[in-house]
N, C-alpha and C positions, 0 to 999 in steps of 0.2 A: 683336091684339097689345097692346091697351090694358091687359089684366090683367097683362102683363109689364112695363109701365112704359116701353116704348120711345118715344122721340120720333119724329116723322114722318121726320126725316132719317135716323134709324137704320133705320126700316122700309124706307126707300128703298134704302139701300146693301146690305141683306141679301137682296134679292129674288132675285138670280141665284144666290146660295149656296143658297137654299131650293129652287131648281130643280136642284141637284146640280152646278152649275158650279164650277170652280176660280177663286177670286177673291182679290184683295188689297183689303182695305178701307183706304182712305186718308182718315183723319179726324184733325183736330188733337188734340194732347194735351188731355185733359179732355173729348173729344167722345163718350166712351162706346163705344170700340171693343170693349173686353172684354165689356161688357153685351150688345152686339150678337152677339158670338161665343157667349156663353152661350145666347142665344135660338136661334141656328143649331144648336148642339149639342143643345138640347132637342128641336127639331123633327126633327133627324136621328135621334136615338134613338127618338122616337115612331114615326117613319114607316119605320124600317128594322129589323125584328126581328133580333136578334143583332148589332146595330151595336156598334162599339167606337171610342172617340174618344181621341186623344192630344192633350194641350195642351202645347206645347213653349215654354219660356221660356229666356232667356239669362242670367238672374241668379238666384242661389239664393233671395234674399228674395222674389222674385216667385212662387215656388212656393206658399208659405203665403198670400201676399196674394190670389192668384187663387182658391185653394181656400176660404179663410175668408170673403172679401168678395164673391165672385161666384158660383163654380160650386156650392159646397156649399149655400148658402142657397136656390138655385133648383132644384137637381137632386138634392140629397142625400136627399130623402125617397123619391124614386121609383127612384133608380139607385144602383149601387155605385160610389163614387168613392174614389180613393186619390191622395195627393200623395207624391212621392218626390224627394229630393235627395241630394247626396253624403254628407250626414252622418246618414242614416237607414239602418237595417238592411235595409229592403225592397229597396234597390238591388241587394243581393246575390242576390235571387231575383226579378229584374225580370220574367222570362218568366212565372213563376207568378203574379205580381201582375196582369199584363196579362190572363192567362186568366181570372182570378177577378173582374175589374172591368169595368164599362161605360165608365168614363172615367178616364184616368190623366193627372195633371198632373206634369210632371217637367222638369228641366233637359235641354236638347238633348243634352248630353254623355252623360247616362244612357242615352238611346235609342241614340245612336251606339255606345256600348260594348256594348249588348245586341245590336245588329245584327251586330257583328263577333265577339262571344263565342259559340262553338259549344257551350258546356257546357249540358247539360240543366238547365232551370229558370232559366237566365239569358238564353238566346237568344230573340230574336223576329225576325219577318219583317215587312216593311212591309205585306204582304198581310193580316196579322192585323187591321189597322186599317181602318176605313171612312171616318174623317175625321181629318185632321191639322190642328190649329189652331196656327199659328206666330206667336208674339208678337214684336214688334219685328223684323218679317221683312225689313227693309232690310239686316240683317246676312247675308242669304243671298247671299254673294258670295265670290270668291277661295277661301281655304283655311279659311273659317269653318266651324264645326261644322254650322250649318244647311245650308250648301251641300254638305257631305259627305253628309248625309242625302238632300238633294234630288238630288244627282248620281246616287245609286242609283236613286231614283225615275225620273229622266229616262232613265237607261240602260235600265231595265226597260220604260218606256213606248215607247222607240224600237225595242225588240225585239218589240213587239206585246203585251206583258203587259197584261191587262185588269183583273186583280184588284189594283187600286191604290186607295189612299184618296183621297177628295176633299180638296182643299187649300183652307184658309182662312188667308190671311196678314193680319196687322194691322200698320199702320205710321202714324206721324204724318208721316214724310217719308222718301222713298227717297233724297233728296239728288240731287246732280248728278254724283257720281262724280269730283269734283275738276276738272271742266271748267267753263269760263266761257262756252261757246257753246251756243246752243239745239240745234244738231246733236248735239254731244257729250252734252248732257243727255238728249235723246230716246233716243240709243243706250244710255245708262246705264239709263234707266227700262225700255226694252225688254229689256235684259239681266236686270234683276231679275225682270221678268215671265217671261222664259224660264227662269230658274233655279227659279222657283216654279211653272212651267207654268200660269200664271194670267193673267187679265185684271185690270186695276186699276180700281176703281170708287170714286166719291165722290158726295157729295150735289150735285145740280143743282137739282132742283125746290124743295127745302126748304133751300137754302143760307142764306137769310135767317134761318130759325129756328136753324140751326147757329151763325151768327154771334152771335145773341142769347144762346144757351145757353153759348157758350164765349167770353166776353169776354177780350181780351188784357190782360195786366197793363200798368200804366203804366211805360213804359221811360224810364230817365233815365241820363245819363252823369255820374257824380260825379268830376269831373276835379280833379287836384291838380297844382300846379306842380312842376317838376323840383327836386330837392334842390340848393340853391345851393352847398353844400360837402359833400364826402364824404371826409374824411381817412381813415376806416377802409377804404373801398373803394380809395382811392388807394394806401394802404400795401400792400394785398393785390396790387394790380397791379404795384407796385415789386418785390415778392418774386417774382412770376411772371416779370417781365422778367429778374430775377437768374438764375432757373432756365433761361430761354431762352439767356442768355449762357453759362451753364455747358454747355449742350448744344451750342453752336456749330453750329447747323443750317445756316447759310449761306443764300444767296438761293434755293436750290431748294425751300425749305419755307416759303413765305409763310403767315402765320397771320392770322386775322381778329381782330376786336375782342374783348379780354378781357371776360368777363362776359356772353357771348351764347351762344345755342344753336348758332350757326355755329362759334364757337370750340370748343365741346364736340365737335362733329363732327370738327374738325381734330385734337384731341388723341386722339380714339379711333383715327383713322387712324395717328397717330404711334406709339401704343402697339402697334398691330398690326405696323407696320413694324419697330419695335424687336424684337419677338418673332421675326418671320420672318427678320430679318437677324442674329439672335443678338446684338443690341446691347442689353444690359441697361441701360446708362446711359439710352438713349433710351426704352425701355419704362417704366422706373421713374419717370423724370422726367415722362413723359406721364401716368401714373397720379396723381402728386401734383398736377400742373397741373389735372387734372380736379377734384380736391378743392377747390383754390383757386377754380376757376371756379364750382363748386357754391356755395361760400361767397359769391361775388359775386352770383350769381343770388338766393340767399336774402336777402342784404343789400338787394337791390333789391325783394324781395317783402315781407319781414317785418322783424324788428328786427335791429340790428347784433349784439346779443348772441346771437341765434339762429345767425347766420353764424359767429360766433366759436366757439360750442359744437360746431358741426359739425367744425371743424378740430381743436379740443381733443380731441374723441372719437377722431378718426382717428389723431392722433399719440400718443394715450395708450398704445398697444400697440407702437408702432414701435421703441422703444429695445430691446425684447427680441428683435426679429427682424432688426435691422440686420446685414448680412453683408459689405458691401464699401464702398469709398469713396463710391459713389453714394448708398447708404443713409445713410452718416454725414453727407454734405454736405446732403442733403434734411432729415434730422432736425435737424442743427445750425442750418440756416437758420430752421426754425420755432422752435426753442428760443431762439435769439437775439432773435427778434421777438415772442415770446409775450407778454411783459409789456406791450410797447407796444400790441399788438393788443387785449389785455384792457382796457387803459386807454381806448383810442379807442372800443371797443364800448360802454363805459359812459357816454360823454359825450352827455347828452340834447340838447345843442344841435344835434347833427347826426343826430338820429333820422330814420328814414324817414317823410316826410310822408304817405305813403299810409295809415299806421296811424291818424293823426288823422282823416283823411277817413273811413276805415272805421268808426272809433268813432262819429263823428257820424251816419253812415248807419244804424248799428244802433240808436243811442239814439233817433233820430227815430221809429223804428217801435216800439221796446220801452218807451220812457220814458213812453208815454201810458197805461200801465196796460192793462187788457183782457187778451185772450188771444192776443197775437201769436205767430206761429210762423214761423221762417225757415230757409232753407238757405244756407250760405255755401260756395260752390264755389271750390276752388283746385286747382292742377295736380298737385302731388306729395304723397306721403305725408309727406315731411319738412315741407313748408310747412303742411299742415293740423295736424300735431302742434305746430308752432310757434304757429300761430294759436290752437289750443286752450289752450296754456299762457298766451298773452297774454290771451285772454278770461277765463280762470279766475282770473287774478291782476290784473285791471283793476278797480279800485274802482268806477269809474263804471258799468261794464257789470254788475257784480255788484249794485250798488244798483238798477239798472233791472230786476233779477229775471231776468237771462238765465241759463238752465240749459242748458249746452252739452254736447255729446258728439261724438266723432269717428265718422265712418262711412267705412270704406275697403273695398276688395275683400278677399276671403278669401285667405289664403296663409300663408307661413311668415315668421318674423322679427318683430322688436319693433314694426315699424310696420304690421303686418297685423292682421286680425281673424279669429277663427274664425267659422264660419257661425252658430253659436249666439249669439255676441256681436253679429253683424249683426242677427239676428232680435230680440234683446232691445232693442237700441238703437232700431230702427225701431218696435217695439211701444211703447216708452216715449215716443217722439216722437209717435206717433199718439194715445196716451192723454193727453199733455200734461204728463207729469212732466219731460220735456225739451222745450225750446222753440226750440233752435237746433242744427241739425246742421251740423258742419263737415266737408265731404265732398269726396272726389275724384269722378270721373265716375260712380262706382257708383250714385249717387242720381239721375243725370240721367234715366234711363229707367224708366218704369213706376211709380215710387213715388207712391202715391195718398194724399195727405194733404189733404183738402178745406179744412182750416182754414189751410193755409200761405199767408201773405200777404206774404212777403218772400223774394226770391231775389237773392243778391248774387254776381256773378261777379268774382273777385278774382285778377288776375294770370294770366288765361287767354287762350290762343290756340287756338281750336278751330274745327271746320267748322260748316256751317250746320245739320246734323242735331243736333249736340250743343247748339248755341245754342237751337234750337227746343225740344228736350227739356227743357233747364234752365228756359227761360222758362215752360214748361207746368207746372212744379212749383208755381208761384204760382196757386192755384186760388180763393182767397177773393175776395170782391168788393173792389174798390178796392185790389188788391194791387200791389206795386211790384217791378219788375225793374231792379236797379241794376248798372251796370258801373263799378267803382272802378278808375280808371286814371290814368296820368301824362299830362299834356298833350303832345300830339304823339306819344304812344306807339303801338306796333303793335296793342295791344288794341282801341283805338277804331277804327282802320282796318279791323281784321279784323271787328269787329261790323258795321260799315257794309257791308262786302263780303258778309257772311253774309246781310244783309237782301236784297241784290240776288240772291244765289244762291237764297234762299227763293222769291223771285218767279219766278226762272228754272225752279225745280223745278215750280212750278204750271203754268207755260206748257208745259213738256215733257210733263207728264202729260196736259194738255189735248190736245196734238197726238197722243199715243198713243191716247187715248180716241176721237179723231175718225177714226182709221184704219178703213178698210173691214175687216170681220171676216176676209175671205179674205187680204187683204194682211198684216194683223196675224199671222194664224196661220202664213203662209209665213215671215215674218221670225222668229217664235218658233222654228219648227222648224229653220230654218237656224242660228240661234244655238245651239240645243241640240245639233245635230249637230256643229257646230264645237267646242263646249265638250267634247263626249264624245271627239272625236278628239284634241283638245289634251291632255286628261287621260290618255288611253291612251299618247300619245307621251311625256308627262312621266313616267309610271310606268315605261315602258321605259328612259328615260334614267336614272331613279333607280336601277333595278335594275343597270344597267350601271355607274353611278357607285359603287354599294356594293361591287362586286366588282373595282374597279380595282386594288387592292393586296391581297396576301395578308396576313391579319391578323398573322401571325408576323413580317412584315417591317416593321411599323409600331411605332415606339417612342413612348410617351407621356412627355413631360417636363413638370414643373411650369411653369406659365406665369409664375410669379413669379421663380424662381431658375434655371430651365432644367435642373434636375437630372433625369436619366432615372429614372423610377420604375416603369414597367410596359411590357408589350408588348400589342399589339392583341388577341392571342389569350388574354390574361388576362381580357378583358372578356366577360361574358355578359349576356344580357337576360332579365329576369324579367317575365312577364305582358305582354310587348311594350311595357314602359314603363320599368322600372327597370334601369339599367345598373350592374352590380356587378363588382368585381374579385374573382375567386375564388382568386387566388394567395395562399396563407397567408403568404408572405414579404413581401407588400405592407405589412403592418402596421408594419414597422420604418421606413417612410418617412413616417408621419403621426403626429400627436398628436391627442388628443381634447379637446373643449371642453364647452360646455353642452348642455343638452337642448333641441331645437327644440320649439316649441309646436304639436305635431301630435297628432291623435287616433290611436288604434290601429285598424288596418284588419283585414280578414278574415284575410289570410295573413301580415301583418307588422305590426310596431310600430316606431316610431322609436327609435333609440339616440342617440348623442351626435354633435355636429358634429365633422367631421374637417378638419384643415388640415395643410399641409406642415410637417414637423418642422424643415426648414432655414430657410424664409423666412416661414412663418406664413400663406401664401396659403390661403384656405378652399377646400376641394375638394368637399365634399358632406356626407354624414352616414352613420353606421352604421345598419343596420336589423337587427332580430331576425326572421329569416324562419322561419315555421312553428314558432316557439318553440324551435328547436334550433340555428339557424345565425346567427352574427353576420357580416354582410356589409357592406362599404363601398359605398354608392351614390356614383357620381362624376358631376359635371357637366362635360361635355367642354369647356365654355367656359373652364375653369380650367387647361387643358392645351394644350401644343403637340404636334403630331404630326410625328415624323421619318419621312418616307416615302422610298422609292427615288427620288422626284422632288423632294426637298427638304422643308423645314419648312412645314407647313400648319396652319391654324386652322379651327375649326368652332364655330358658336354653339350648335348642337344636335346630338344624336347622329344624327338623321336625315340630317345633312349629311356624315357621315364617309365616306371612300372605301374602306372595307373592310367585310366582312361581319361583323356581330356575331351570334353564334349564340345561340339559345335554350339555356339550360342544361338538362342532364338531371340528375335527382337521383341523386347518388352520394355517400353519406354516408361521410366519413372523419374521422379524429381526428388533429389536429396539436397537440402540446403540451397535450393535454387539452381542446382547443377543437374543436367540431364545425364542419366546413366542408362546403358543397355544391359539387360540381363538375359 
C-alpha cells in the first residue's frame, strides 16, 4: 500500500473492506477517509472483473471534489469514471451512464431517482453495483435519502437476495442520536450499523499515528459582555406587546420571551390556530410578530441596521395588499414607528458588541499577512448575507486583505445559490482568490481546504456532529477554532455539552466494537426487521391517509386571506414531484411577479412567481411544461384545506388527505392558451 500513500492507520481500517465485508470507517475529519475509500475501490475493481462502483455524496460540491481530488487522479487512467449531479445533463440518462462506466460519483438523490424511475435509459437496480461507497454516512437514518436507498438494500437482503453490493460507509462521527446516556448512544450507533448493514471500524493499533497526523485546532471562546443598553431592541419589543394587546389573547395563550427561538415556535402555533379557526386577525398578527422576532434575533446576531432592513423590506409591499382592519392596524403600527426605528438602528453607541469581538478575531488571523484562509459559520442565510455586507464595507477588514464570499445551500430565492455558483465559490477559495467563506452549514461537511487555518462559529447552536465537522475544516498547522458568543449565552453551554457528547460517541462505538460477532449480528438483524415492518406499516397508513377524502370534496383557500380558489381535483402531479392546478379558470385568482433563479430542466422550464391576487400571499410559480403548456405549481403550505371534517393544514403535499392523481396528457385550448389535463 506504500505506493498509494496510505498511512498505517488507514491500512488498518480498510482490512475488513478488502475482504469484502460491509464496514463503516470512523476516522476524524482530515483523517483521510476518502483516500482510504479510493484504495478500497481500486482493489475492488482490480479483483472483481465487471465490478461497478457508486460513490454517493450528500452535497453537490462534493461530487466534483471527490472526482477531481481523489478518485480520478488514482483511478482515471485505468477505469472509466463519471461524476453526475443535478445540474449536469448526464443525470437524465443515468442508467446508460452506469452501464458505460466502472465508477460513478453522484449525489444520493440522483441514484434514488434512478431506482424509482422505470424509464429505459434512466432506471438502475442496486444489483448492478458491486460496491456502494457512502460519504458522510451518519445521515443514513429516518427519512434521509441515504436511508431510502439502504432501506431497499435491507429489504432485499432480508428476502434472501444475494446480488447486492458491498457497503463502505465513511463518517467522522455517527453522533449520539440526541441522547445523553451511554445506553441510548449505543442503541443509536447500532441503528446506524443496521441501516448500513455494516460493522463500524476505527484505528486501534495505530491510533497514536492518527492523533499526530490529525492535530486538533486550538479552540478558544471569544466571549463578549452583554449589551448594556438596547433601545432598538426594546422598541421592537414595545411594538410586539402592542400587537399582543390588539390580539387580546387572554391567559389561555402564554407566550415566551420575545427574541427567542421558543417565541418563534409560539407564533407559528398561533398562526396555524388563526388559520384553522378562520380567525384572520390572529393569523396575520402572528405572521407579523414572527417578522419582529426575526428582527430581534438578527439584532442579537449582527447589526441593528440589518434588523431594521429586514422589517423595511417586509413592509415595503404591504400597503398594496392591505385588505381589512387587521392589515391597516399592522401596517400603521410599523409606519408610525419607522422613523424612530431607523434613527435607533443608526446609533453607534448601542451597536452589537459581538461585531467588535468578531472583527478582532478576524484581524488577529488576517492582519499578520501571509496566506490565511478562514470560514465564518452562522446559522441562517439572512445572517450570512448581513455578515458579508459588514465584512465588505468594514475598512479595517478590507485593509487586512480579506476577500470574502457567501456560501449557502442550492435553492431558489435571493439568498440561495445555484450549484454552479457554489462550485465557483469553492474553487476560488481553494485557489486563494477568496480567503474567507461566510457560510451556513453547507460547508461543515467534506469541504477539503488544507490551507484553512481559521474557523469561527458565530451565533450557532448545533449538535456534536456539526461541531466536529466545522472544527475539522481548520486543517492547517496551528489553526484556530473560535466560538464568538455572549457571556453566559447558550452557545457556550452548547459547545461544552457537545464536547461531552463527542466523548460519549466514542465510548458508545467502543462498546459496539467489543460486542461478540454473534450478538452484534443478532441485534442488527432484529433492528433491520423492526425497521422494515415499521416502514411497511407507515406506508399502509400513508396510503389510507391519502384516500381519506374524495378530492372533489376538498376546497383549497388562500392561507393569507382565506379566499376559496381551487378544488382538490383541480390538482394533478407531474413526475411524482410537481403539483399543478390544471383548471384554466384558476388564473383569475393569481397575479404574476418576477422570474425565479432556476435553470431549465428536461421537460419544463420556470416561468414567473405567482401570488394571491387579493392579499399578495406567494403561492408558487408557473412552469412551461414540454414547451406547450403554462401551468401553475403550488406549494400546499400556502393554502388551507376545507374538508368534510373541518379546515386542515399541510406542510407538504405528501401530508394531504386526498389522492392527487398523475395527470394524463390531454391537449386542449382555452382562450388561445394550451393546457394539459
